[in-house]
MIKETOR-687349 format. One record per atom (N, C-alpha, C): residue in one letter; atom name; x, y, z; residue number from 1. Coordinates in steps of 0.1 Angstrom, whole numbers, padded with zeros to 4 digits. Each point is the difference from the previous one (the first is absolute). Last residue first. Example, Ala and Ser with C-alpha at 12.3 -4.5 7.8 and 13.67 -1.06 7.14 Angstrom:
2
+-----+------+-------+-------+-------+-----+
| res | atom |     x |     y |     z |   n |
+-----+------+-------+-------+-------+-----+
|   S |    N |  0128 | -0022 |  0071 |   2 |
|   S |   CA |  0009 |  0011 |  0000 |   2 |
|   S |    C | -0008 |  0011 |  0008 |   2 |
|   A |    N |  0003 | -0057 | -0001 |   1 |
|   A |   CA | -0009 |  0012 |  0000 |   1 |
|   A |    C |  0009 |  0012 |  0000 |   1 |
+-----+------+-------+-------+-------+-----+
//
This chain:
76
+-----+------+-------+-------+-------+-----+
| res | atom |     x |     y |     z |   n |
+-----+------+-------+-------+-------+-----+
|   L |    N |  0099 |  0082 |  0086 |  76 |
|   L |   CA | -0011 | -0009 |  0002 |  76 |
|   L |    C |  0003 | -0014 |  0005 |  76 |
|   G |    N |  0028 |  0041 | -0014 |  75 |
|   G |   CA | -0006 |  0001 |  0013 |  75 |
|   G |    C | -0012 | -0009 |  0002 |  75 |
|   H |    N |  0030 |  0005 | -0039 |  74 |
|   H |   CA | -0011 |  0010 |  0001 |  74 |
|   H |    C | -0007 |  0000 |  0013 |  74 |
|   K |    N |  0036 | -0030 | -0009 |  73 |
|   K |   CA |  0005 |  0013 | -0005 |  73 |
|   K |    C | -0011 |  0011 |  0002 |  73 |
|   S |    N | -0011 | -0045 |  0008 |  72 |
|   S |   CA |  0007 |  0006 |  0011 |  72 |
|   S |    C |  0005 |  0014 | -0004 |  72 |
|   W |    N | -0021 | -0026 | -0033 |  71 |
|   W |   CA | -0010 |  0004 |  0010 |  71 |
|   W |    C |  0007 |  0007 |  0011 |  71 |
|   V |    N |  0028 | -0019 | -0032 |  70 |
|   V |   CA | -0008 |  0012 | -0006 |  70 |
|   V |    C | -0010 |  0005 |  0011 |  70 |
|   A |    N |  0023 | -0039 |  0010 |  69 |
|   A |   CA |  0010 |  0011 |  0000 |  69 |
|   A |    C | -0007 |  0013 | -0005 |  69 |
|   R |    N | -0024 | -0041 | -0002 |  68 |
|   R |   CA |  0001 |  0005 |  0014 |  68 |
|   R |    C |  0009 |  0012 |  0001 |  68 |
|   I |    N | -0002 | -0022 | -0041 |  67 |
|   I |   CA | -0013 |  0006 |  0003 |  67 |
|   I |    C |  0001 |  0006 |  0014 |  67 |
|   Q |    N |  0036 | -0026 | -0013 |  66 |
|   Q |   CA |  0000 |  0012 | -0008 |  66 |
|   Q |    C | -0013 |  0008 |  0003 |  66 |
|   D |    N |  0003 | -0043 |  0018 |  65 |
|   D |   CA |  0010 |  0009 |  0007 |  65 |
|   D |    C |  0000 |  0014 | -0007 |  65 |
|   D |    N | -0025 | -0035 | -0020 |  64 |
|   D |   CA | -0007 |  0005 |  0013 |  64 |
|   D |    C |  0009 |  0010 |  0007 |  64 |
|   T |    N |  0010 | -0003 | -0052 |  63 |
|   T |   CA | -0001 | -0010 |  0011 |  63 |
|   T |    C | -0007 |  0006 |  0012 |  63 |
|   A |    N | -0009 |  0013 | -0053 |  62 |
|   A |   CA |  0007 |  0004 |  0012 |  62 |
|   A |    C | -0001 | -0011 |  0011 |  62 |
|   F |    N | -0003 | -0014 | -0052 |  61 |
|   F |   CA | -0008 |  0008 |  0010 |  61 |
|   F |    C |  0009 |  0003 |  0012 |  61 |
|   E |    N |  0001 | -0024 | -0052 |  60 |
|   E |   CA |  0008 |  0008 |  0009 |  60 |
|   E |    C | -0008 |  0009 |  0009 |  60 |
|   G |    N | -0012 | -0030 | -0038 |  59 |
|   G |   CA | -0002 | -0005 |  0013 |  59 |
|   G |    C |  0009 |  0007 |  0010 |  59 |
|   R |    N | -0008 |  0008 | -0048 |  58 |
|   R |   CA |  0012 | -0009 |  0003 |  58 |
|   R |    C | -0001 | -0006 |  0014 |  58 |
|   A |    N | -0032 |  0031 | -0015 |  57 |
|   A |   CA | -0001 | -0011 | -0009 |  57 |
|   A |    C |  0011 | -0010 |  0002 |  57 |
|   A |    N |  0001 |  0041 |  0024 |  56 |
|   A |   CA | -0011 | -0009 |  0005 |  56 |
|   A |    C | -0001 | -0012 | -0009 |  56 |
|   A |    N |  0030 |  0033 | -0014 |  55 |
|   A |   CA |  0005 | -0007 |  0012 |  55 |
|   A |    C | -0010 | -0010 |  0006 |  55 |
|   A |    N | -0014 |  0027 | -0036 |  54 |
|   A |   CA |  0010 | -0010 | -0005 |  54 |
|   A |    C |  0006 | -0008 |  0012 |  54 |
|   K |    N | -0029 |  0037 |  0009 |  53 |
|   K |   CA | -0007 | -0011 | -0006 |  53 |
|   K |    C |  0009 | -0012 | -0005 |  53 |
|   S |    N |  0020 |  0040 |  0016 |  52 |
|   S |   CA | -0007 | -0007 |  0011 |  52 |
|   S |    C | -0008 | -0012 | -0005 |  52 |
|   A |    N |  0020 |  0029 | -0031 |  51 |
|   A |   CA |  0011 | -0008 |  0007 |  51 |
|   A |    C | -0007 | -0008 |  0011 |  51 |
|   A |    N | -0028 |  0029 | -0024 |  50 |
|   A |   CA |  0005 | -0011 | -0009 |  50 |
|   A |    C |  0010 | -0009 |  0008 |  50 |
|   I |    N | -0013 |  0040 |  0021 |  49 |
|   I |   CA | -0011 | -0010 |  0000 |  49 |
|   I |    C |  0004 | -0012 | -0008 |  49 |
|   A |    N |  0029 |  0036 | -0001 |  48 |
|   A |   CA |  0000 | -0006 |  0013 |  48 |
|   A |    C | -0011 | -0011 |  0001 |  48 |
|   A |    N |  0003 |  0026 | -0039 |  47 |
|   A |   CA |  0011 | -0009 |  0001 |  47 |
|   A |    C |  0000 | -0007 |  0013 |  47 |
|   R |    N | -0032 |  0034 | -0006 |  46 |
|   R |   CA | -0003 | -0012 | -0009 |  46 |
|   R |    C |  0011 | -0010 |  0001 |  46 |
|   E |    N |  0007 |  0040 |  0022 |  45 |
|   E |   CA | -0010 | -0007 |  0007 |  45 |
|   E |    C | -0003 | -0013 | -0008 |  45 |
|   E |    N |  0029 |  0031 | -0020 |  44 |
|   E |   CA |  0007 | -0007 |  0011 |  44 |
|   E |    C | -0010 | -0009 |  0008 |  44 |
|   P |    N | -0016 |  0027 | -0036 |  43 |
|   P |   CA |  0007 | -0011 | -0005 |  43 |
|   P |    C |  0007 | -0008 |  0012 |  43 |
|   S |    N | -0044 |  0025 |  0014 |  42 |
|   S |   CA |  0013 |  0005 | -0006 |  42 |
|   S |    C |  0007 | -0013 | -0006 |  42 |
|   L |    N | -0054 |  0004 |  0006 |  41 |
|   L |   CA |  0012 | -0004 |  0006 |  41 |
|   L |    C |  0012 |  0005 | -0007 |  41 |
|   A |    N | -0052 |  0020 |  0005 |  40 |
|   A |   CA |  0009 | -0006 | -0009 |  40 |
|   A |    C |  0013 | -0003 |  0008 |  40 |
|   V |    N | -0052 |  0001 |  0017 |  39 |
|   V |   CA |  0013 |  0006 |  0002 |  39 |
|   V |    C |  0010 | -0007 | -0010 |  39 |
|   P |    N | -0055 |  0006 | -0008 |  38 |
|   P |   CA |  0010 | -0009 |  0005 |  38 |
|   P |    C |  0014 |  0008 |  0001 |  38 |
|   P |    N | -0043 |  0031 |  0003 |  37 |
|   P |   CA |  0006 | -0009 | -0010 |  37 |
|   P |    C |  0010 | -0010 |  0007 |  37 |
|   E |    N | -0044 |  0022 |  0025 |  36 |
|   E |   CA |  0014 |  0002 | -0002 |  36 |
|   E |    C |  0005 | -0010 | -0011 |  36 |
|   D |    N | -0045 |  0005 |  0020 |  35 |
|   D |   CA |  0003 |  0008 | -0012 |  35 |
|   D |    C |  0015 |  0001 | -0004 |  35 |
|   D |    N | -0032 | -0040 |  0028 |  34 |
|   D |   CA |  0008 |  0013 |  0002 |  34 |
|   D |    C |  0003 |  0006 | -0014 |  34 |
|   A |    N | -0023 | -0043 |  0012 |  33 |
|   A |   CA | -0008 |  0011 | -0001 |  33 |
|   A |    C |  0007 |  0013 |  0002 |  33 |
|   G |    N |  0012 | -0049 |  0004 |  32 |
|   G |   CA |  0001 |  0005 | -0013 |  32 |
|   G |    C | -0009 |  0013 | -0002 |  32 |
|   A |    N |  0011 | -0027 |  0040 |  31 |
|   A |   CA | -0013 | -0002 | -0006 |  31 |
|   A |    C | -0001 |  0005 | -0014 |  31 |
|   L |    N |  0039 |  0007 |  0027 |  30 |
|   L |   CA | -0002 | -0015 | -0001 |  30 |
|   L |    C | -0013 | -0003 | -0007 |  30 |
|   R |    N |  0009 |  0045 |  0008 |  29 |
|   R |   CA |  0010 | -0005 | -0009 |  29 |
|   R |    C | -0003 | -0015 | -0002 |  29 |
|   L |    N | -0025 |  0022 |  0033 |  28 |
|   L |   CA | -0004 |  0004 | -0013 |  28 |
|   L |    C |  0009 | -0006 | -0011 |  28 |
|   V |    N |  0013 | -0007 |  0044 |  27 |
|   V |   CA | -0012 | -0008 | -0003 |  27 |
|   V |    C | -0005 |  0004 | -0014 |  27 |
|   I |    N |  0036 |  0025 |  0017 |  26 |
|   I |   CA |  0004 | -0014 | -0003 |  26 |
|   I |    C | -0012 | -0008 | -0004 |  26 |
|   R |    N | -0008 |  0044 |  0014 |  25 |
|   R |   CA |  0007 |  0000 | -0013 |  25 |
|   R |    C |  0004 | -0014 | -0004 |  25 |
|   A |    N | -0019 |  0006 |  0043 |  24 |
|   A |   CA | -0010 |  0002 | -0011 |  24 |
|   A |    C |  0006 | -0001 | -0014 |  24 |
|   I |    N |  0028 |  0000 |  0038 |  23 |
|   I |   CA | -0007 | -0012 | -0001 |  23 |
|   I |    C | -0010 |  0000 | -0011 |  23 |
|   K |    N |  0022 |  0040 |  0011 |  22 |
|   K |   CA |  0009 | -0009 | -0006 |  22 |
|   K |    C | -0006 | -0014 | -0002 |  22 |
|   D |    N | -0026 |  0033 |  0022 |  21 |
|   D |   CA |  0002 |  0003 | -0014 |  21 |
|   D |    C |  0010 | -0010 | -0007 |  21 |
|   Q |    N | -0006 | -0003 |  0047 |  20 |
|   Q |   CA | -0012 | -0004 | -0007 |  20 |
|   Q |    C |  0001 |  0002 | -0015 |  20 |
|   D |    N |  0034 |  0017 |  0027 |  19 |
|   D |   CA |  0001 | -0014 | -0001 |  19 |
|   D |    C | -0012 | -0006 | -0007 |  19 |
|   H |    N | -0001 |  0046 |  0010 |  18 |
|   H |   CA |  0010 | -0002 | -0010 |  18 |
|   H |    C |  0002 | -0016 | -0003 |  18 |
|   P |    N | -0031 |  0015 |  0035 |  17 |
|   P |   CA | -0004 |  0002 | -0014 |  17 |
|   P |    C |  0010 | -0003 | -0011 |  17 |
|   P |    N |  0004 | -0026 |  0047 |  16 |
|   P |   CA |  0000 |  0014 | -0004 |  16 |
|   P |    C | -0004 |  0001 | -0015 |  16 |
|   L |    N | -0020 | -0043 |  0025 |  15 |
|   L |   CA |  0013 |  0006 | -0003 |  15 |
|   L |    C | -0001 |  0015 | -0003 |  15 |
|   N |    N | -0037 | -0031 |  0008 |  14 |
|   N |   CA |  0007 |  0004 |  0013 |  14 |
|   N |    C |  0014 |  0006 | -0003 |  14 |
|   R |    N | -0027 | -0020 | -0034 |  13 |
|   R |   CA | -0007 |  0012 |  0004 |  13 |
|   R |    C |  0006 |  0006 |  0013 |  13 |
|   A |    N |  0015 | -0042 | -0020 |  12 |
|   A |   CA |  0005 |  0012 | -0006 |  12 |
|   A |    C | -0006 |  0013 |  0005 |  12 |
|   A |    N | -0017 | -0042 |  0014 |  11 |
|   A |   CA |  0013 |  0003 |  0006 |  11 |
|   A |    C |  0006 |  0012 | -0005 |  11 |
|   E |    N | -0039 | -0015 | -0020 |  10 |
|   E |   CA | -0003 |  0005 |  0014 |  10 |
|   E |    C |  0013 |  0003 |  0007 |  10 |
|   L |    N |  0003 | -0020 | -0042 |   9 |
|   L |   CA | -0005 |  0014 | -0001 |   9 |
|   L |    C | -0003 |  0006 |  0013 |   9 |
|   A |    N |  0011 | -0046 | -0001 |   8 |
|   A |   CA |  0012 |  0009 | -0004 |   8 |
|   A |    C | -0004 |  0014 | -0001 |   8 |
|   D |    N | -0034 | -0031 |  0008 |   7 |
|   D |   CA |  0009 |  0001 |  0012 |   7 |
|   D |    C |  0012 |  0009 | -0003 |   7 |
|   D |    N | -0029 | -0011 | -0036 |   6 |
|   D |   CA | -0007 |  0009 |  0009 |   6 |
|   D |    C |  0009 |  0002 |  0013 |   6 |
|   L |    N |  0015 | -0031 | -0031 |   5 |
|   L |   CA |  0002 |  0013 | -0005 |   5 |
|   L |    C | -0007 |  0011 |  0009 |   5 |
|   L |    N | -0005 | -0045 |  0012 |   4 |
|   L |   CA |  0014 |  0004 |  0001 |   4 |
|   L |    C |  0002 |  0014 | -0005 |   4 |
|   K |    N | -0042 | -0020 | -0005 |   3 |
|   K |   CA |  0002 |  0003 |  0014 |   3 |
|   K |    C |  0015 |  0005 |  0001 |   3 |
|   T |    N | -0023 |  0006 | -0048 |   2 |
|   T |   CA |  0004 | -0011 |  0009 |   2 |
|   T |    C |  0002 |  0005 |  0014 |   2 |
|   M |    N | -0034 |  0021 | -0037 |   1 |
|   M |   CA |  0014 |  0002 |  0005 |   1 |
|   M |    C |  0002 | -0012 |  0010 |   1 |
+-----+------+-------+-------+-------+-----+
//
């Protein structure tokens, strides 16, 4: 085990059990060791992803001001 992973697990040990379980599920999913099937996307979700990829391919990205506005909207 790497030092970084060991440090991360040590930090997780100090969290409430519910948060520890959330982290464990994420790690298992990333490692490919979970039993959950992939989540099927709705047609609307697939269309939104396709539109985002097309915009990125055209070089259409949010401006710094637009990003700041989103962060401000959520109190960050």
